[in-house]
C-alpha positions as a printed NumPy array, in Angstrom:
array([[-36.154, -55.51 ,   1.309],
       [-33.786, -53.592,   3.601],
       [-31.9  , -50.414,   2.849],
       [-28.414, -49.731,   4.116],
       [-27.289, -46.347,   5.364],
       [-24.125, -46.934,   3.367],
       [-25.965, -46.093,   0.183],
       [-24.556, -42.966,  -1.51 ],
       [-27.802, -41.074,  -0.911],
       [-27.377, -41.474,   2.819],
       [-23.621, -41.034,   3.022],
       [-22.434, -38.889,   5.871],
       [-21.141, -36.253,   3.487],
       [-24.535, -35.819,   1.865],
       [-26.309, -36.065,   5.203],
       [-24.563, -33.03 ,   6.658],
       [-25.1  , -31.145,   3.385],
       [-28.841, -31.851,   3.481],
       [-28.913, -30.872,   7.158],
       [-27.17 , -27.597,   6.382],
       [-29.566, -26.783,   3.544],
       [-32.552, -27.607,   5.774],
       [-31.326, -25.374,   8.618],
       [-30.468, -22.526,   6.257],
       [-33.863, -22.752,   4.534],
       [-35.598, -22.769,   7.921],
       [-33.745, -19.618,   9.003],
       [-34.541, -17.824,   5.752],
       [-38.193, -18.742,   5.463],
       [-38.892, -18.141,   9.147],
       [-38.358, -14.434,   8.493],
       [-41.329, -12.199,   7.848],
       [-39.772, -10.424,   4.861],
       [-38.336, -13.321,   2.879],
       [-38.773, -11.619,  -0.501],
       [-37.032,  -8.452,   0.619],
       [-34.167, -10.404,   2.17 ],
       [-33.613, -12.418,  -0.997],
       [-33.708,  -9.314,  -3.154],
       [-31.378,  -7.208,  -0.997],
       [-28.958,  -9.824,   0.321],
       [-29.149, -12.832,  -1.994],
       [-26.106, -11.627,  -3.947],
       [-23.98 , -12.021,  -0.826],
       [-24.212, -15.793,  -1.25 ],
       [-21.996, -15.478,  -4.325],
       [-19.65 , -13.135,  -2.458],
       [-19.345, -15.726,   0.309],
       [-18.525, -18.49 ,  -2.179],
       [-15.808, -16.413,  -3.861],
       [-14.279, -15.303,  -0.566],
       [-14.224, -18.801,   0.894],
       [-12.801, -20.394,  -2.257],
       [ -9.905, -17.937,  -2.247],
       [ -9.446, -18.277,   1.516],
       [ -9.422, -22.07 ,   1.641],
       [ -7.476, -22.556,  -1.576],
       [ -4.595, -20.305,  -0.52 ],
       [ -4.64 , -20.153,   3.283],
       [ -5.438, -16.434,   3.36 ],
       [ -8.522, -15.241,   5.181],
       [-11.706, -14.465,   3.3  ],
       [-11.318, -10.901,   4.528],
       [ -9.175, -10.313,   1.454],
       [-12.453, -10.338,  -0.493],
       [-14.919,  -9.241,   2.186],
       [-13.102,  -6.161,   3.549],
       [-12.799,  -4.196,   0.274],
       [-16.286,  -5.279,  -0.825],
       [-17.921,  -4.148,   2.418],
       [-15.879,  -0.94 ,   2.354],
       [-17.239,  -0.292,  -1.145],
       [-20.732,  -0.699,   0.302],
       [-19.859,   1.924,   2.961],
       [-20.039,  -0.386,   5.977],
       [-18.52 ,   1.107,   9.125],
       [-14.996,  -0.136,  10.   ],
       [-16.356,  -2.135,  12.951],
       [-19.069,  -3.713,  10.806],
       [-16.563,  -4.611,   8.084],
       [-14.324,  -6.566,  10.449],
       [-17.13 ,  -8.065,  12.554],
       [-19.181,  -9.253,   9.582],
       [-16.078, -10.618,   7.86 ],
       [-15.25 , -12.662,  10.969],
       [-18.778, -14.065,  11.192],
       [-18.726, -15.163,   7.55 ],
       [-15.263, -16.672,   7.888],
       [-16.429, -18.725,  10.872],
       [-18.693, -20.5  ,   8.381],
       [-16.285, -20.801,   5.451],
       [-13.042, -21.48 ,   7.288],
       [-14.721, -24.114,   9.47 ],
       [-16.05 , -25.913,   6.394],
       [-12.611, -25.677,   4.812],
       [-10.873, -26.872,   7.974],
       [-13.135, -29.922,   8.198],
       [-12.571, -30.679,   4.517],
       [ -8.78 , -30.402,   4.808],
       [ -8.759, -32.461,   8.016],
       [-10.697, -35.247,   6.307],
       [ -8.243, -35.092,   3.401],
       [ -5.309, -35.362,   5.824],
       [ -6.874, -38.397,   7.522],
       [ -7.504, -40.02 ,   4.144],
       [ -3.908, -39.409,   3.114],
       [ -2.655, -40.981,   6.33 ],
       [ -4.873, -44.04 ,   5.938],
       [ -4.25 , -44.714,   2.252],
       [ -0.57 , -43.86 ,   1.963],
       [  1.198, -43.837,   5.313],
       [  4.644, -43.406,   3.781],
       [  3.627, -40.343,   1.778],
       [  1.862, -38.821,   4.754],
       [  4.961, -39.212,   6.903],
       [  7.175, -37.57 ,   4.294],
       [  4.937, -34.669,   3.32 ],
       [  2.092, -34.239,   5.817],
       [  3.65 , -35.396,   9.064],
       [  4.395, -31.831,  10.225],
       [  0.736, -30.727,  10.136],
       [ -0.201, -31.649,  13.747],
       [  3.026, -30.168,  15.13 ],
       [  2.586, -26.945,  13.15 ],
       [ -0.921, -26.533,  14.526],
       [  0.236, -27.193,  18.087],
       [  2.811, -24.421,  17.7  ],
       [  0.498, -21.861,  16.101],
       [ -3.091, -22.201,  17.311],
       [ -2.65 , -21.035,  20.909],
       [ -0.271, -18.129,  20.056],
       [ -2.695, -16.969,  17.364],
       [ -5.615, -17.013,  19.811],
       [ -3.478, -15.096,  22.306],
       [ -2.731, -12.491,  19.638],
       [ -6.434, -12.032,  18.915],
       [ -7.373, -11.756,  22.585],
       [ -4.462,  -9.37 ,  23.224],
       [ -5.642,  -7.059,  20.458],
       [ -9.317,  -7.174,  21.378],
       [ -9.372,  -7.109,  25.176],
       [ -6.223,  -5.414,  26.483],
       [ -5.428,  -1.724,  26.706],
       [ -2.008,  -2.425,  25.188],
       [ -3.653,  -3.988,  22.161],
       [ -5.941,  -0.989,  21.721],
       [ -2.998,   1.381,  22.182],
       [ -1.022,  -0.522,  19.541],
       [ -3.957,  -0.209,  17.148],
       [ -4.131,   3.55 ,  17.747],
       [ -0.407,   4.324,  17.811],
       [  0.854,   2.047,  15.073],
       [ -2.107,   1.7  ,  12.724],
       [ -3.794,   5.015,  13.404],
       [ -7.09 ,   3.612,  14.685],
       [ -9.984,   1.741,  13.055],
       [-10.866,   4.699,  10.834],
       [ -7.724,   3.92 ,   8.832],
       [ -8.793,   0.313,   8.264],
       [ -9.079,   0.741,   4.503],
       [ -5.581,   2.209,   4.131],
       [ -3.934,  -0.289,   6.502],
       [ -5.69 ,  -3.133,   4.702],
       [ -4.322,  -1.839,   1.395],
       [ -0.729,  -1.66 ,   2.649],
       [ -0.909,  -5.088,   4.274],
       [ -2.483,  -6.614,   1.157],
       [  0.291,  -5.282,  -1.074],
       [  2.957,  -6.705,   1.256],
       [  1.066,  -9.983,   1.465],
       [  0.757, -10.188,  -2.329],
       [  4.502,  -9.653,  -2.761],
       [  5.195, -12.443,  -0.245],
       [  2.77 , -14.785,  -2.049],
       [  4.286, -14.142,  -5.483],
       [  7.849, -14.361,  -4.129],
       [  7.107, -17.802,  -2.67 ],
       [  5.944, -19.258,  -6.   ],
       [  9.399, -20.396,  -7.245],
       [  9.771, -22.415,  -4.036],
       [  6.726, -24.505,  -4.996],
       [  8.674, -26.344,  -7.704],
       [ 10.5  , -28.401,  -5.086],
       [ 10.182, -32.154,  -5.455],
       [ 11.634, -32.968,  -2.03 ],
       [  9.858, -31.501,   0.983],
       [ 10.73 , -31.06 ,   4.628],
       [  8.885, -33.401,   6.959],
       [  9.956, -32.407,  10.464],
       [  9.945, -29.03 ,  12.187],
       [ 13.393, -27.796,  13.204],
       [ 14.485, -25.947,  16.334],
       [ 14.125, -22.508,  14.752],
       [ 10.552, -23.361,  13.73 ],
       [  9.657, -23.872,  17.387],
       [ 10.526, -20.197,  17.931],
       [  9.468, -18.666,  14.612],
       [  6.05 , -20.3  ,  14.185],
       [  4.584, -19.181,  17.556],
       [  6.006, -15.673,  17.029],
       [  4.523, -15.387,  13.546],
       [  1.217, -16.821,  14.792],
       [  0.984, -14.325,  17.67 ],
       [  1.724, -11.334,  15.424],
       [ -0.605, -12.762,  12.781],
       [ -3.347, -13.115,  15.398],
       [ -2.933,  -9.442,  16.322],
       [ -3.16 ,  -8.395,  12.675],
       [ -6.131, -10.686,  12.056],
       [ -8.034,  -9.137,  14.977],
       [ -7.652,  -5.731,  13.329],
       [ -8.051,  -6.609,   9.631],
       [ -9.745, -10.067,   9.657],
       [ -6.846, -11.44 ,   7.584],
       [ -3.218, -12.194,   8.28 ],
       [ -2.302, -15.225,  10.342],
       [ -3.176, -17.945,   7.812],
       [ -1.211, -16.58 ,   4.901],
       [  1.767, -15.54 ,   7.047],
       [  2.099, -19.076,   8.425],
       [  1.528, -20.643,   4.991],
       [  4.205, -18.488,   3.342],
       [  6.651, -19.304,   6.144],
       [  6.072, -23.057,   5.802],
       [  6.449, -22.894,   2.021],
       [  9.709, -20.951,   2.345],
       [ 10.916, -23.539,   4.853],
       [ 10.375, -26.253,   2.241],
       [  7.222, -27.983,   3.447],
       [  4.614, -29.435,   1.108],
       [  2.559, -26.587,  -0.36 ],
       [ -0.817, -28.297,   0.01 ],
       [  0.024, -29.221,   3.603],
       [  1.013, -25.601,   4.285],
       [ -2.335, -24.402,   2.941],
       [ -4.167, -26.972,   5.073],
       [ -2.339, -25.761,   8.199],
       [ -3.228, -22.156,   7.359],
       [ -6.912, -22.962,   6.825],
       [ -7.294, -24.967,  10.034],
       [ -5.372, -22.323,  12.007],
       [ -7.542, -19.563,  10.533],
       [-10.7  , -21.435,  11.543],
       [ -9.605, -21.495,  15.19 ],
       [ -8.535, -17.854,  14.978],
       [-11.742, -16.404,  13.547],
       [-13.859, -18.3  ,  16.067],
       [-11.79 , -16.837,  18.901],
       [-12.378, -13.343,  17.509],
       [-16.139, -13.698,  17.066],
       [-17.335, -13.427,  20.737],
       [-15.913,  -9.896,  20.995],
       [-18.07 ,  -8.741,  18.094],
       [-21.148, -10.593,  19.333],
       [-20.94 ,  -9.41 ,  22.931],
       [-18.963,  -6.156,  22.81 ],
       [-18.924,  -4.379,  19.444],
       [-22.398,  -5.578,  18.308],
       [-21.308,  -4.675,  14.777],
       [-22.181,  -7.849,  12.865],
       [-24.63 ,  -7.366,   9.991],
       [-26.528, -10.617,  10.456],
       [-28.631, -10.344,   7.285],
       [-25.416, -10.393,   5.268],
       [-24.018, -13.308,   7.296],
       [-27.111, -15.448,   6.652],
       [-26.464, -15.4  ,   2.908],
       [-22.7  , -14.914,   2.675],
       [-22.125, -17.507,   5.414],
       [-24.075, -20.104,   3.455],
       [-22.026, -19.325,   0.371],
       [-18.826, -19.479,   2.417],
       [-19.634, -23.015,   3.575],
       [-20.057, -24.126,  -0.026],
       [-16.868, -22.332,  -1.037],
       [-14.967, -23.893,   1.854],
       [-15.902, -27.361,   0.648],
       [-15.157, -26.567,  -3.007],
       [-11.723, -25.055,  -2.386],
       [ -9.911, -28.34 ,  -1.736],
       [-10.95 , -29.681,  -5.128],
       [ -9.724, -26.466,  -6.761],
       [ -6.302, -26.825,  -5.142],
       [ -6.012, -30.486,  -6.158],
       [ -7.294, -29.915,  -9.715],
       [ -5.1  , -26.991, -10.728],
       [ -1.457, -26.096, -10.444],
       [ -0.681, -24.62 ,  -7.032],
       [  1.706, -22.182,  -8.701],
       [ -1.075, -20.919, -10.959],
       [ -3.467, -20.533,  -8.037],
       [ -0.897, -18.642,  -5.989],
       [  0.02 , -16.373,  -8.902],
       [ -3.608, -15.551,  -9.633],
       [ -4.39 , -14.994,  -5.978],
       [ -1.256, -12.91 ,  -5.418],
       [ -2.141, -10.625,  -8.312],
       [ -5.74 , -10.405,  -7.069],
       [ -4.64 ,  -9.437,  -3.555],
       [ -2.176,  -6.91 ,  -4.981],
       [ -4.914,  -5.305,  -7.076],
       [ -7.285,  -5.119,  -4.095],
       [ -4.528,  -3.665,  -1.935],
       [ -3.518,  -0.984,  -4.413],
       [ -7.103,   0.114,  -5.028],
       [ -7.62 ,   0.371,  -1.249],
       [ -4.858,   2.966,  -0.854],
       [ -5.73 ,   6.684,  -0.54 ],
       [ -4.362,   7.434,  -4.025],
       [ -7.599,   5.979,  -5.466]])
């Protein structure tokens, strides 16, 4: 009797999940102090799941959850941003792969619908990925980027305050875009002004993301929603763009800042991968308006409590 690899147990989706669990378990149990690690850092798995679900269900970076949480734990500003990037590399990549597979499925099963609602996704990524990476590299490696951080934002020691202000502005933009989600007819092709606006927004968003570990995904998503594109497609663009962006920011923190708290990443990163996979189902199962409203209020609350008045 022969067994086919097409059986559900050996499907590719389950295969990579089993491979991930095996690698993660190997990393954990190869440590000398497994019990201590589980006791001190096991909770971060839940934090990673929550951050990645929010990030991949809305297009905003997981830093919206990670930054205030790590600040509460008294991480240094460098460690907050560096560790947030490392975790997001796990969660946003899982989310990007999930959304890409969904896009390919949509294109294969309903070509007409894909053309009318999802056709702009490749073009939007072509216009935003490289400018976003340039924004990150500009902020991290150039003297002008460092000077902008010091002169405009007041330096990394003001991370908590700047994060609070940006989060409040971001929350207002999210909530303000909700009425636009009731559209039944969506744009399908990028216009001439998009060719200018999207790269500009992506570059500025990349700069902000390098400093705060959030920014570019939600800025691009809000812009696309305001322009009348399909909301789910806009979120997918934001997630995939954010995955490229956080990976471009990671080498600086691995090789230069050396500020990543790897024990946290081991657990929170695993949770982020699970959350990145789960987020798509959350978006498709619930009203996008409800998700955006909840997330907007959540971001607003985090932003307000991050301001110096508290």
